[in-house]
mmCIF file of the N, C-alpha and C atoms, coordinates in Angstrom:
data_MODEL
# 
_entry.id   MODEL 
# 
loop_
_atom_site.group_PDB 
_atom_site.id 
_atom_site.type_symbol 
_atom_site.label_atom_id 
_atom_site.label_alt_id 
_atom_site.label_comp_id 
_atom_site.label_asym_id 
_atom_site.label_entity_id 
_atom_site.label_seq_id 
_atom_site.pdbx_PDB_ins_code 
_atom_site.Cartn_x 
_atom_site.Cartn_y 
_atom_site.Cartn_z 
_atom_site.occupancy 
_atom_site.B_iso_or_equiv 
_atom_site.pdbx_formal_charge 
_atom_site.auth_seq_id 
_atom_site.auth_comp_id 
_atom_site.auth_asym_id 
_atom_site.auth_atom_id 
_atom_site.pdbx_PDB_model_num 
ATOM 1   N N  . MET A 1 1  ? 17.122  -31.113 -24.766 1.00 0.00 ? 1  MET A N  1 
ATOM 2   C CA . MET A 1 1  ? 16.051  -30.146 -24.606 1.00 0.00 ? 1  MET A CA 1 
ATOM 3   C C  . MET A 1 1  ? 15.098  -30.624 -23.506 1.00 0.00 ? 1  MET A C  1 
ATOM 4   N N  . ASN A 1 2  ? 14.758  -29.734 -22.611 1.00 0.00 ? 2  ASN A N  1 
ATOM 5   C CA . ASN A 1 2  ? 13.853  -30.079 -21.518 1.00 0.00 ? 2  ASN A CA 1 
ATOM 6   C C  . ASN A 1 2  ? 12.407  -29.949 -21.953 1.00 0.00 ? 2  ASN A C  1 
ATOM 7   N N  . ASP A 1 3  ? 11.572  -30.825 -21.416 1.00 0.00 ? 3  ASP A N  1 
ATOM 8   C CA . ASP A 1 3  ? 10.140  -30.684 -21.654 1.00 0.00 ? 3  ASP A CA 1 
ATOM 9   C C  . ASP A 1 3  ? 9.638   -29.494 -20.845 1.00 0.00 ? 3  ASP A C  1 
ATOM 10  N N  . PRO A 1 4  ? 8.671   -28.768 -21.369 1.00 0.00 ? 4  PRO A N  1 
ATOM 11  C CA . PRO A 1 4  ? 8.145   -27.629 -20.608 1.00 0.00 ? 4  PRO A CA 1 
ATOM 12  C C  . PRO A 1 4  ? 7.382   -28.105 -19.375 1.00 0.00 ? 4  PRO A C  1 
ATOM 13  N N  . ASP A 1 5  ? 7.408   -27.271 -18.335 1.00 0.00 ? 5  ASP A N  1 
ATOM 14  C CA . ASP A 1 5  ? 6.581   -27.546 -17.166 1.00 0.00 ? 5  ASP A CA 1 
ATOM 15  C C  . ASP A 1 5  ? 5.133   -27.416 -17.592 1.00 0.00 ? 5  ASP A C  1 
ATOM 16  N N  . SER A 1 6  ? 4.318   -28.398 -17.252 1.00 0.00 ? 6  SER A N  1 
ATOM 17  C CA . SER A 1 6  ? 2.919   -28.390 -17.650 1.00 0.00 ? 6  SER A CA 1 
ATOM 18  C C  . SER A 1 6  ? 2.042   -28.009 -16.454 1.00 0.00 ? 6  SER A C  1 
ATOM 19  N N  . ILE A 1 7  ? 1.148   -27.079 -16.695 1.00 0.00 ? 7  ILE A N  1 
ATOM 20  C CA . ILE A 1 7  ? 0.249   -26.573 -15.663 1.00 0.00 ? 7  ILE A CA 1 
ATOM 21  C C  . ILE A 1 7  ? -1.179  -26.712 -16.185 1.00 0.00 ? 7  ILE A C  1 
ATOM 22  N N  . ILE A 1 8  ? -2.079  -27.133 -15.319 1.00 0.00 ? 8  ILE A N  1 
ATOM 23  C CA . ILE A 1 8  ? -3.500  -27.137 -15.676 1.00 0.00 ? 8  ILE A CA 1 
ATOM 24  C C  . ILE A 1 8  ? -4.164  -26.047 -14.848 1.00 0.00 ? 8  ILE A C  1 
ATOM 25  N N  . ALA A 1 9  ? -4.775  -25.087 -15.524 1.00 0.00 ? 9  ALA A N  1 
ATOM 26  C CA . ALA A 1 9  ? -5.457  -23.976 -14.851 1.00 0.00 ? 9  ALA A CA 1 
ATOM 27  C C  . ALA A 1 9  ? -6.962  -24.147 -15.020 1.00 0.00 ? 9  ALA A C  1 
ATOM 28  N N  . GLU A 1 10 ? -7.676  -24.080 -13.908 1.00 0.00 ? 10 GLU A N  1 
ATOM 29  C CA . GLU A 1 10 ? -9.128  -24.247 -13.935 1.00 0.00 ? 10 GLU A CA 1 
ATOM 30  C C  . GLU A 1 10 ? -9.818  -22.892 -13.935 1.00 0.00 ? 10 GLU A C  1 
ATOM 31  N N  . LEU A 1 11 ? -10.738 -22.712 -14.871 1.00 0.00 ? 11 LEU A N  1 
ATOM 32  C CA . LEU A 1 11 ? -11.513 -21.475 -14.941 1.00 0.00 ? 11 LEU A CA 1 
ATOM 33  C C  . LEU A 1 11 ? -12.740 -21.581 -14.046 1.00 0.00 ? 11 LEU A C  1 
ATOM 34  N N  . GLU A 1 12 ? -12.994 -20.522 -13.290 1.00 0.00 ? 12 GLU A N  1 
ATOM 35  C CA . GLU A 1 12 ? -14.205 -20.474 -12.477 1.00 0.00 ? 12 GLU A CA 1 
ATOM 36  C C  . GLU A 1 12 ? -15.289 -19.653 -13.156 1.00 0.00 ? 12 GLU A C  1 
ATOM 37  N N  . SER A 1 13 ? -14.936 -18.994 -14.274 1.00 0.00 ? 13 SER A N  1 
ATOM 38  C CA . SER A 1 13 ? -15.905 -18.204 -15.037 1.00 0.00 ? 13 SER A CA 1 
ATOM 39  C C  . SER A 1 13 ? -15.741 -18.564 -16.509 1.00 0.00 ? 13 SER A C  1 
ATOM 40  N N  . GLU A 1 14 ? -16.492 -17.892 -17.373 1.00 0.00 ? 14 GLU A N  1 
ATOM 41  C CA . GLU A 1 14 ? -16.462 -18.207 -18.797 1.00 0.00 ? 14 GLU A CA 1 
ATOM 42  C C  . GLU A 1 14 ? -15.087 -17.963 -19.405 1.00 0.00 ? 14 GLU A C  1 
ATOM 43  N N  . PHE A 1 15 ? -14.404 -16.901 -18.950 1.00 0.00 ? 15 PHE A N  1 
ATOM 44  C CA . PHE A 1 15 ? -13.088 -16.574 -19.480 1.00 0.00 ? 15 PHE A CA 1 
ATOM 45  C C  . PHE A 1 15 ? -12.293 -15.798 -18.440 1.00 0.00 ? 15 PHE A C  1 
ATOM 46  N N  . VAL A 1 16 ? -10.990 -15.671 -18.706 1.00 0.00 ? 16 VAL A N  1 
ATOM 47  C CA . VAL A 1 16 ? -10.115 -14.838 -17.883 1.00 0.00 ? 16 VAL A CA 1 
ATOM 48  C C  . VAL A 1 16 ? -9.130  -14.163 -18.835 1.00 0.00 ? 16 VAL A C  1 
ATOM 49  N N  . GLU A 1 17 ? -8.687  -12.963 -18.472 1.00 0.00 ? 17 GLU A N  1 
ATOM 50  C CA . GLU A 1 17 ? -7.750  -12.245 -19.329 1.00 0.00 ? 17 GLU A CA 1 
ATOM 51  C C  . GLU A 1 17 ? -6.363  -12.896 -19.234 1.00 0.00 ? 17 GLU A C  1 
ATOM 52  N N  . LEU A 1 18 ? -5.671  -12.910 -20.362 1.00 0.00 ? 18 LEU A N  1 
ATOM 53  C CA . LEU A 1 18 ? -4.387  -13.601 -20.484 1.00 0.00 ? 18 LEU A CA 1 
ATOM 54  C C  . LEU A 1 18 ? -3.388  -13.208 -19.402 1.00 0.00 ? 18 LEU A C  1 
ATOM 55  N N  . TYR A 1 19 ? -3.196  -11.920 -19.162 1.00 0.00 ? 19 TYR A N  1 
ATOM 56  C CA . TYR A 1 19 ? -2.173  -11.506 -18.200 1.00 0.00 ? 19 TYR A CA 1 
ATOM 57  C C  . TYR A 1 19 ? -2.471  -12.028 -16.788 1.00 0.00 ? 19 TYR A C  1 
ATOM 58  N N  . LYS A 1 20 ? -3.762  -12.194 -16.463 1.00 0.00 ? 20 LYS A N  1 
ATOM 59  C CA . LYS A 1 20 ? -4.136  -12.668 -15.133 1.00 0.00 ? 20 LYS A CA 1 
ATOM 60  C C  . LYS A 1 20 ? -3.722  -14.128 -14.924 1.00 0.00 ? 20 LYS A C  1 
ATOM 61  N N  . ILE A 1 21 ? -3.751  -14.920 -15.982 1.00 0.00 ? 21 ILE A N  1 
ATOM 62  C CA . ILE A 1 21 ? -3.333  -16.317 -15.856 1.00 0.00 ? 21 ILE A CA 1 
ATOM 63  C C  . ILE A 1 21 ? -1.855  -16.390 -15.490 1.00 0.00 ? 21 ILE A C  1 
ATOM 64  N N  . LEU A 1 22 ? -1.023  -15.601 -16.164 1.00 0.00 ? 22 LEU A N  1 
ATOM 65  C CA . LEU A 1 22 ? 0.407   -15.610 -15.851 1.00 0.00 ? 22 LEU A CA 1 
ATOM 66  C C  . LEU A 1 22 ? 0.648   -15.184 -14.408 1.00 0.00 ? 22 LEU A C  1 
ATOM 67  N N  . LYS A 1 23 ? -0.111  -14.203 -13.954 1.00 0.00 ? 23 LYS A N  1 
ATOM 68  C CA . LYS A 1 23 ? 0.032   -13.710 -12.580 1.00 0.00 ? 23 LYS A CA 1 
ATOM 69  C C  . LYS A 1 23 ? -0.461  -14.761 -11.578 1.00 0.00 ? 23 LYS A C  1 
ATOM 70  N N  . PHE A 1 24 ? -1.686  -15.264 -11.778 1.00 0.00 ? 24 PHE A N  1 
ATOM 71  C CA . PHE A 1 24 ? -2.280  -16.193 -10.825 1.00 0.00 ? 24 PHE A CA 1 
ATOM 72  C C  . PHE A 1 24 ? -1.524  -17.519 -10.739 1.00 0.00 ? 24 PHE A C  1 
ATOM 73  N N  . GLU A 1 25 ? -0.909  -17.947 -11.841 1.00 0.00 ? 25 GLU A N  1 
ATOM 74  C CA . GLU A 1 25 ? -0.172  -19.213 -11.843 1.00 0.00 ? 25 GLU A CA 1 
ATOM 75  C C  . GLU A 1 25 ? 1.257   -19.036 -11.327 1.00 0.00 ? 25 GLU A C  1 
ATOM 76  N N  . GLY A 1 26 ? 1.603   -17.814 -10.921 1.00 0.00 ? 26 GLY A N  1 
ATOM 77  C CA . GLY A 1 26 ? 2.917   -17.570 -10.345 1.00 0.00 ? 26 GLY A CA 1 
ATOM 78  C C  . GLY A 1 26 ? 4.045   -17.499 -11.353 1.00 0.00 ? 26 GLY A C  1 
ATOM 79  N N  . LEU A 1 27 ? 3.718   -17.303 -12.620 1.00 0.00 ? 27 LEU A N  1 
ATOM 80  C CA . LEU A 1 27 ? 4.748   -17.232 -13.658 1.00 0.00 ? 27 LEU A CA 1 
ATOM 81  C C  . LEU A 1 27 ? 5.256   -15.812 -13.847 1.00 0.00 ? 27 LEU A C  1 
ATOM 82  N N  . SER A 1 28 ? 4.592   -14.860 -13.217 1.00 0.00 ? 28 SER A N  1 
ATOM 83  C CA . SER A 1 28 ? 4.959   -13.459 -13.300 1.00 0.00 ? 28 SER A CA 1 
ATOM 84  C C  . SER A 1 28 ? 4.802   -12.859 -11.907 1.00 0.00 ? 28 SER A C  1 
ATOM 85  N N  . GLU A 1 29 ? 5.694   -11.956 -11.549 1.00 0.00 ? 29 GLU A N  1 
ATOM 86  C CA . GLU A 1 29 ? 5.650   -11.363 -10.206 1.00 0.00 ? 29 GLU A CA 1 
ATOM 87  C C  . GLU A 1 29 ? 4.452   -10.458 -9.997  1.00 0.00 ? 29 GLU A C  1 
ATOM 88  N N  . SER A 1 30 ? 3.976   -9.840  -11.080 1.00 0.00 ? 30 SER A N  1 
ATOM 89  C CA . SER A 1 30 ? 2.864   -8.900  -10.960 1.00 0.00 ? 30 SER A CA 1 
ATOM 90  C C  . SER A 1 30 ? 2.101   -8.843  -12.272 1.00 0.00 ? 30 SER A C  1 
ATOM 91  N N  . GLY A 1 31 ? 0.953   -8.185  -12.215 1.00 0.00 ? 31 GLY A N  1 
ATOM 92  C CA . GLY A 1 31 ? 0.187   -7.976  -13.441 1.00 0.00 ? 31 GLY A CA 1 
ATOM 93  C C  . GLY A 1 31 ? 0.971   -7.153  -14.451 1.00 0.00 ? 31 GLY A C  1 
ATOM 94  N N  . GLY A 1 32 ? 1.718   -6.166  -13.940 1.00 0.00 ? 32 GLY A N  1 
ATOM 95  C CA . GLY A 1 32 ? 2.510   -5.319  -14.828 1.00 0.00 ? 32 GLY A CA 1 
ATOM 96  C C  . GLY A 1 32 ? 3.590   -6.087  -15.560 1.00 0.00 ? 32 GLY A C  1 
ATOM 97  N N  . SER A 1 33 ? 4.291   -6.981  -14.850 1.00 0.00 ? 33 SER A N  1 
ATOM 98  C CA . SER A 1 33 ? 5.339   -7.754  -15.518 1.00 0.00 ? 33 SER A CA 1 
ATOM 99  C C  . SER A 1 33 ? 4.724   -8.786  -16.470 1.00 0.00 ? 33 SER A C  1 
ATOM 100 N N  . ALA A 1 34 ? 3.543   -9.298  -16.148 1.00 0.00 ? 34 ALA A N  1 
ATOM 101 C CA . ALA A 1 34 ? 2.855   -10.209 -17.072 1.00 0.00 ? 34 ALA A CA 1 
ATOM 102 C C  . ALA A 1 34 ? 2.479   -9.473  -18.355 1.00 0.00 ? 34 ALA A C  1 
ATOM 103 N N  . LYS A 1 35 ? 1.954   -8.261  -18.212 1.00 0.00 ? 35 LYS A N  1 
ATOM 104 C CA . LYS A 1 35 ? 1.588   -7.457  -19.385 1.00 0.00 ? 35 LYS A CA 1 
ATOM 105 C C  . LYS A 1 35 ? 2.805   -7.155  -20.240 1.00 0.00 ? 35 LYS A C  1 
ATOM 106 N N  . GLN A 1 36 ? 3.947   -6.876  -19.603 1.00 0.00 ? 36 GLN A N  1 
ATOM 107 C CA . GLN A 1 36 ? 5.169   -6.574  -20.352 1.00 0.00 ? 36 GLN A CA 1 
ATOM 108 C C  . GLN A 1 36 ? 5.654   -7.798  -21.123 1.00 0.00 ? 36 GLN A C  1 
ATOM 109 N N  . ALA A 1 37 ? 5.599   -8.972  -20.492 1.00 0.00 ? 37 ALA A N  1 
ATOM 110 C CA . ALA A 1 37 ? 6.015   -10.205 -21.164 1.00 0.00 ? 37 ALA A CA 1 
ATOM 111 C C  . ALA A 1 37 ? 5.152   -10.456 -22.403 1.00 0.00 ? 37 ALA A C  1 
ATOM 112 N N  . ILE A 1 38 ? 3.848   -10.205 -22.277 1.00 0.00 ? 38 ILE A N  1 
ATOM 113 C CA . ILE A 1 38 ? 2.934   -10.385 -23.405 1.00 0.00 ? 38 ILE A CA 1 
ATOM 114 C C  . ILE A 1 38 ? 3.273   -9.380  -24.501 1.00 0.00 ? 38 ILE A C  1 
ATOM 115 N N  . ALA A 1 39 ? 3.459   -8.112  -24.118 1.00 0.00 ? 39 ALA A N  1 
ATOM 116 C CA . ALA A 1 39 ? 3.792   -7.065  -25.096 1.00 0.00 ? 39 ALA A CA 1 
ATOM 117 C C  . ALA A 1 39 ? 5.107   -7.374  -25.816 1.00 0.00 ? 39 ALA A C  1 
ATOM 118 N N  . ASP A 1 40 ? 6.039   -8.028  -25.110 1.00 0.00 ? 40 ASP A N  1 
ATOM 119 C CA . ASP A 1 40 ? 7.341   -8.363  -25.692 1.00 0.00 ? 40 ASP A CA 1 
ATOM 120 C C  . ASP A 1 40 ? 7.282   -9.599  -26.594 1.00 0.00 ? 40 ASP A C  1 
ATOM 121 N N  . GLY A 1 41 ? 6.091   -10.209 -26.736 1.00 0.00 ? 41 GLY A N  1 
ATOM 122 C CA . GLY A 1 41 ? 5.938   -11.357 -27.630 1.00 0.00 ? 41 GLY A CA 1 
ATOM 123 C C  . GLY A 1 41 ? 6.448   -12.665 -27.051 1.00 0.00 ? 41 GLY A C  1 
ATOM 124 N N  . LEU A 1 42 ? 6.497   -12.773 -25.717 1.00 0.00 ? 42 LEU A N  1 
ATOM 125 C CA . LEU A 1 42 ? 7.016   -13.984 -25.076 1.00 0.00 ? 42 LEU A CA 1 
ATOM 126 C C  . LEU A 1 42 ? 5.944   -15.031 -24.799 1.00 0.00 ? 42 LEU A C  1 
ATOM 127 N N  . VAL A 1 43 ? 4.680   -14.721 -25.111 1.00 0.00 ? 43 VAL A N  1 
ATOM 128 C CA . VAL A 1 43 ? 3.568   -15.611 -24.794 1.00 0.00 ? 43 VAL A CA 1 
ATOM 129 C C  . VAL A 1 43 ? 2.866   -16.028 -26.084 1.00 0.00 ? 43 VAL A C  1 
ATOM 130 N N  . SER A 1 44 ? 2.552   -17.313 -26.185 1.00 0.00 ? 44 SER A N  1 
ATOM 131 C CA . SER A 1 44 ? 1.748   -17.763 -27.321 1.00 0.00 ? 44 SER A CA 1 
ATOM 132 C C  . SER A 1 44 ? 0.483   -18.443 -26.807 1.00 0.00 ? 44 SER A C  1 
ATOM 133 N N  . VAL A 1 45 ? -0.591  -18.267 -27.569 1.00 0.00 ? 45 VAL A N  1 
ATOM 134 C CA . VAL A 1 45 ? -1.878  -18.877 -27.264 1.00 0.00 ? 45 VAL A CA 1 
ATOM 135 C C  . VAL A 1 45 ? -2.253  -19.731 -28.465 1.00 0.00 ? 45 VAL A C  1 
ATOM 136 N N  . ASN A 1 46 ? -2.482  -21.000 -28.207 1.00 0.00 ? 46 ASN A N  1 
ATOM 137 C CA . ASN A 1 46 ? -2.848  -21.948 -29.261 1.00 0.00 ? 46 ASN A CA 1 
ATOM 138 C C  . ASN A 1 46 ? -1.845  -21.920 -30.421 1.00 0.00 ? 46 ASN A C  1 
ATOM 139 N N  . GLY A 1 47 ? -0.546  -21.806 -30.064 1.00 0.00 ? 47 GLY A N  1 
ATOM 140 C CA . GLY A 1 47 ? 0.516   -21.892 -31.058 1.00 0.00 ? 47 GLY A CA 1 
ATOM 141 C C  . GLY A 1 47 ? 0.868   -20.602 -31.771 1.00 0.00 ? 47 GLY A C  1 
ATOM 142 N N  . GLU A 1 48 ? 0.199   -19.497 -31.449 1.00 0.00 ? 48 GLU A N  1 
ATOM 143 C CA . GLU A 1 48 ? 0.489   -18.232 -32.117 1.00 0.00 ? 48 GLU A CA 1 
ATOM 144 C C  . GLU A 1 48 ? 0.852   -17.174 -31.084 1.00 0.00 ? 48 GLU A C  1 
ATOM 145 N N  . VAL A 1 49 ? 1.875   -16.362 -31.402 1.00 0.00 ? 49 VAL A N  1 
ATOM 146 C CA . VAL A 1 49 ? 2.278   -15.296 -30.489 1.00 0.00 ? 49 VAL A CA 1 
ATOM 147 C C  . VAL A 1 49 ? 1.096   -14.370 -30.263 1.00 0.00 ? 49 VAL A C  1 
ATOM 148 N N  . GLU A 1 50 ? 0.852   -14.053 -29.001 1.00 0.00 ? 50 GLU A N  1 
ATOM 149 C CA . GLU A 1 50 ? -0.289  -13.200 -28.625 1.00 0.00 ? 50 GLU A CA 1 
ATOM 150 C C  . GLU A 1 50 ? 0.252   -11.971 -27.902 1.00 0.00 ? 50 GLU A C  1 
ATOM 151 N N  . THR A 1 51 ? -0.085  -10.788 -28.406 1.00 0.00 ? 51 THR A N  1 
ATOM 152 C CA . THR A 1 51 ? 0.383   -9.548  -27.778 1.00 0.00 ? 51 THR A CA 1 
ATOM 153 C C  . THR A 1 51 ? -0.748  -8.760  -27.137 1.00 0.00 ? 51 THR A C  1 
ATOM 154 N N  . ARG A 1 52 ? -1.979  -9.294  -27.177 1.00 0.00 ? 52 ARG A N  1 
ATOM 155 C CA . ARG A 1 52 ? -3.107  -8.615  -26.514 1.00 0.00 ? 52 ARG A CA 1 
ATOM 156 C C  . ARG A 1 52 ? -3.143  -9.054  -25.050 1.00 0.00 ? 52 ARG A C  1 
ATOM 157 N N  . LYS A 1 53 ? -2.847  -8.133  -24.166 1.00 0.00 ? 53 LYS A N  1 
ATOM 158 C CA . LYS A 1 53 ? -2.769  -8.443  -22.731 1.00 0.00 ? 53 LYS A CA 1 
ATOM 159 C C  . LYS A 1 53 ? -4.098  -8.924  -22.171 1.00 0.00 ? 53 LYS A C  1 
ATOM 160 N N  . ARG A 1 54 ? -5.178  -8.387  -22.696 1.00 0.00 ? 54 ARG A N  1 
ATOM 161 C CA . ARG A 1 54 ? -6.506  -8.699  -22.170 1.00 0.00 ? 54 ARG A CA 1 
ATOM 162 C C  . ARG A 1 54 ? -7.263  -9.718  -23.038 1.00 0.00 ? 54 ARG A C  1 
ATOM 163 N N  . LYS A 1 55 ? -6.520  -10.468 -23.846 1.00 0.00 ? 55 LYS A N  1 
ATOM 164 C CA . LYS A 1 55 ? -7.165  -11.515 -24.655 1.00 0.00 ? 55 LYS A CA 1 
ATOM 165 C C  . LYS A 1 55 ? -7.951  -12.436 -23.734 1.00 0.00 ? 55 LYS A C  1 
ATOM 166 N N  . LYS A 1 56 ? -9.173  -12.728 -24.129 1.00 0.00 ? 56 LYS A N  1 
ATOM 167 C CA . LYS A 1 56 ? -10.029 -13.614 -23.329 1.00 0.00 ? 56 LYS A CA 1 
ATOM 168 C C  . LYS A 1 56 ? -9.593  -15.065 -23.541 1.00 0.00 ? 56 LYS A C  1 
ATOM 169 N N  . ILE A 1 57 ? -9.190  -15.688 -22.456 1.00 0.00 ? 57 ILE A N  1 
ATOM 170 C CA . ILE A 1 57 ? -8.753  -17.081 -22.486 1.00 0.00 ? 57 ILE A CA 1 
ATOM 171 C C  . ILE A 1 57 ? -9.900  -17.939 -21.975 1.00 0.00 ? 57 ILE A C  1 
ATOM 172 N N  . ARG A 1 58 ? -10.233 -18.965 -22.735 1.00 0.00 ? 58 ARG A N  1 
ATOM 173 C CA . ARG A 1 58 ? -11.363 -19.836 -22.407 1.00 0.00 ? 58 ARG A CA 1 
ATOM 174 C C  . ARG A 1 58 ? -10.890 -21.287 -22.275 1.00 0.00 ? 58 ARG A C  1 
ATOM 175 N N  . ALA A 1 59 ? -11.740 -22.126 -21.726 1.00 0.00 ? 59 ALA A N  1 
ATOM 176 C CA . ALA A 1 59 ? -11.430 -23.549 -21.607 1.00 0.00 ? 59 ALA A CA 1 
ATOM 177 C C  . ALA A 1 59 ? -11.059 -24.103 -22.981 1.00 0.00 ? 59 ALA A C  1 
ATOM 178 N N  . GLY A 1 60 ? -10.023 -24.920 -23.011 1.00 0.00 ? 60 GLY A N  1 
ATOM 179 C CA . GLY A 1 60 ? -9.549  -25.511 -24.259 1.00 0.00 ? 60 GLY A CA 1 
ATOM 180 C C  . GLY A 1 60 ? -8.344  -24.784 -24.832 1.00 0.00 ? 60 GLY A C  1 
ATOM 181 N N  . ASP A 1 61 ? -8.094  -23.550 -24.386 1.00 0.00 ? 61 ASP A N  1 
ATOM 182 C CA . ASP A 1 61 ? -6.934  -22.810 -24.881 1.00 0.00 ? 61 ASP A CA 1 
ATOM 183 C C  . ASP A 1 61 ? -5.656  -23.386 -24.285 1.00 0.00 ? 61 ASP A C  1 
ATOM 184 N N  . GLN A 1 62 ? -4.567  -23.229 -25.025 1.00 0.00 ? 62 GLN A N  1 
ATOM 185 C CA . GLN A 1 62 ? -3.237  -23.675 -24.607 1.00 0.00 ? 62 GLN A CA 1 
ATOM 186 C C  . GLN A 1 62 ? -2.321  -22.455 -24.624 1.00 0.00 ? 62 GLN A C  1 
ATOM 187 N N  . ILE A 1 63 ? -1.597  -22.229 -23.540 1.00 0.00 ? 63 ILE A N  1 
ATOM 188 C CA . ILE A 1 63 ? -0.711  -21.077 -23.429 1.00 0.00 ? 63 ILE A CA 1 
ATOM 189 C C  . ILE A 1 63 ? 0.714   -21.574 -23.218 1.00 0.00 ? 63 ILE A C  1 
ATOM 190 N N  . ASP A 1 64 ? 1.663   -20.959 -23.927 1.00 0.00 ? 64 ASP A N  1 
ATOM 191 C CA . ASP A 1 64 ? 3.076   -21.267 -23.734 1.00 0.00 ? 64 ASP A CA 1 
ATOM 192 C C  . ASP A 1 64 ? 3.799   -19.982 -23.365 1.00 0.00 ? 64 ASP A C  1 
ATOM 193 N N  . PHE A 1 65 ? 4.599   -20.054 -22.293 1.00 0.00 ? 65 PHE A N  1 
ATOM 194 C CA . PHE A 1 65 ? 5.349   -18.904 -21.801 1.00 0.00 ? 65 PHE A CA 1 
ATOM 195 C C  . PHE A 1 65 ? 6.689   -19.410 -21.288 1.00 0.00 ? 65 PHE A C  1 
ATOM 196 N N  . ILE A 1 66 ? 7.749   -19.028 -21.951 1.00 0.00 ? 66 ILE A N  1 
ATOM 197 C CA . ILE A 1 66 ? 9.109   -19.475 -21.653 1.00 0.00 ? 66 ILE A CA 1 
ATOM 198 C C  . ILE A 1 66 ? 9.105   -21.009 -21.603 1.00 0.00 ? 66 ILE A C  1 
ATOM 199 N N  . ASP A 1 67 ? 9.350   -21.605 -20.440 1.00 0.00 ? 67 ASP A N  1 
ATOM 200 C CA . ASP A 1 67 ? 9.391   -23.073 -20.378 1.00 0.00 ? 67 ASP A CA 1 
ATOM 201 C C  . ASP A 1 67 ? 8.172   -23.649 -19.666 1.00 0.00 ? 67 ASP A C  1 
ATOM 202 N N  . HIS A 1 68 ? 7.050   -22.955 -19.797 1.00 0.00 ? 68 HIS A N  1 
ATOM 203 C CA . HIS A 1 68 ? 5.810   -23.414 -19.174 1.00 0.00 ? 68 HIS A CA 1 
ATOM 204 C C  . HIS A 1 68 ? 4.724   -23.590 -20.231 1.00 0.00 ? 68 HIS A C  1 
ATOM 205 N N  . HIS A 1 69 ? 3.958   -24.649 -20.083 1.00 0.00 ? 69 HIS A N  1 
ATOM 206 C CA . HIS A 1 69 ? 2.799   -24.910 -20.943 1.00 0.00 ? 69 HIS A CA 1 
ATOM 207 C C  . HIS A 1 69 ? 1.580   -24.961 -20.030 1.00 0.00 ? 69 HIS A C  1 
ATOM 208 N N  . ILE A 1 70 ? 0.569   -24.168 -20.354 1.00 0.00 ? 70 ILE A N  1 
ATOM 209 C CA . ILE A 1 70 ? -0.633  -24.092 -19.516 1.00 0.00 ? 70 ILE A CA 1 
ATOM 210 C C  . ILE A 1 70 ? -1.829  -24.553 -20.328 1.00 0.00 ? 70 ILE A C  1 
ATOM 211 N N  . GLU A 1 71 ? -2.541  -25.528 -19.796 1.00 0.00 ? 71 GLU A N  1 
ATOM 212 C CA . GLU A 1 71 ? -3.791  -26.006 -20.397 1.00 0.00 ? 71 GLU A CA 1 
ATOM 213 C C  . GLU A 1 71 ? -4.939  -25.448 -19.581 1.00 0.00 ? 71 GLU A C  1 
ATOM 214 N N  . ILE A 1 72 ? -5.890  -24.832 -20.261 1.00 0.00 ? 72 ILE A N  1 
ATOM 215 C CA . ILE A 1 72 ? -7.029  -24.209 -19.583 1.00 0.00 ? 72 ILE A CA 1 
ATOM 216 C C  . ILE A 1 72 ? -8.227  -25.145 -19.652 1.00 0.00 ? 72 ILE A C  1 
ATOM 217 N N  . ILE A 1 73 ? -8.808  -25.425 -18.464 1.00 0.00 ? 73 ILE A N  1 
ATOM 218 C CA . ILE A 1 73 ? -9.994  -26.273 -18.395 1.00 0.00 ? 73 ILE A CA 1 
ATOM 219 C C  . ILE A 1 73 ? -11.061 -25.575 -17.555 1.00 0.00 ? 73 ILE A C  1 
ATOM 220 N N  . ASN A 1 74 ? -12.292 -26.015 -17.696 1.00 0.00 ? 74 ASN A N  1 
ATOM 221 C CA . ASN A 1 74 ? -13.359 -25.526 -16.814 1.00 0.00 ? 74 ASN A CA 1 
ATOM 222 C C  . ASN A 1 74 ? -13.225 -26.204 -15.468 1.00 0.00 ? 74 ASN A C  1 
ATOM 223 N N  . LYS A 1 75 ? -13.496 -25.464 -14.422 1.00 0.00 ? 75 LYS A N  1 
ATOM 224 C CA . LYS A 1 75 ? -13.479 -26.033 -13.072 1.00 0.00 ? 75 LYS A CA 1 
ATOM 225 C C  . LYS A 1 75 ? -14.625 -27.027 -12.977 1.00 0.00 ? 75 LYS A C  1 
ATOM 226 N N  . PRO A 1 76 ? -14.339 -28.245 -12.513 1.00 0.00 ? 76 PRO A N  1 
ATOM 227 C CA . PRO A 1 76 ? -15.414 -29.238 -12.399 1.00 0.00 ? 76 PRO A CA 1 
ATOM 228 C C  . PRO A 1 76 ? -16.490 -28.773 -11.404 1.00 0.00 ? 76 PRO A C  1 
ATOM 229 N N  . ASN A 1 77 ? -17.719 -29.128 -11.699 1.00 0.00 ? 77 ASN A N  1 
ATOM 230 C CA . ASN A 1 77 ? -18.816 -28.831 -10.771 1.00 0.00 ? 77 ASN A CA 1 
ATOM 231 C C  . ASN A 1 77 ? -18.755 -29.804 -9.605  1.00 0.00 ? 77 ASN A C  1 
ATOM 232 N N  . ASP A 1 78 ? -19.031 -29.303 -8.415  1.00 0.00 ? 78 ASP A N  1 
ATOM 233 C CA . ASP A 1 78 ? -19.025 -30.180 -7.235  1.00 0.00 ? 78 ASP A CA 1 
ATOM 234 C C  . ASP A 1 78 ? -20.278 -31.003 -7.151  1.00 0.00 ? 78 ASP A C  1 
# 
């Protein structure tokens, strides 16, 4: 069994909608395909399947999608 690819995504605001993370991290070709993957139950947030496309994702959340694991952190202040 392969370990999932691990990605660290930095938030520039308080939250971002779930489908946008899949799109921005290059795991989905478009917002529409990201929304479809979520609707199909292929995405989990903090260990539970999430079907809300616009779920607010905040720092500390963990997302799993196929063979990718995404850790959400706040963008460090300069």
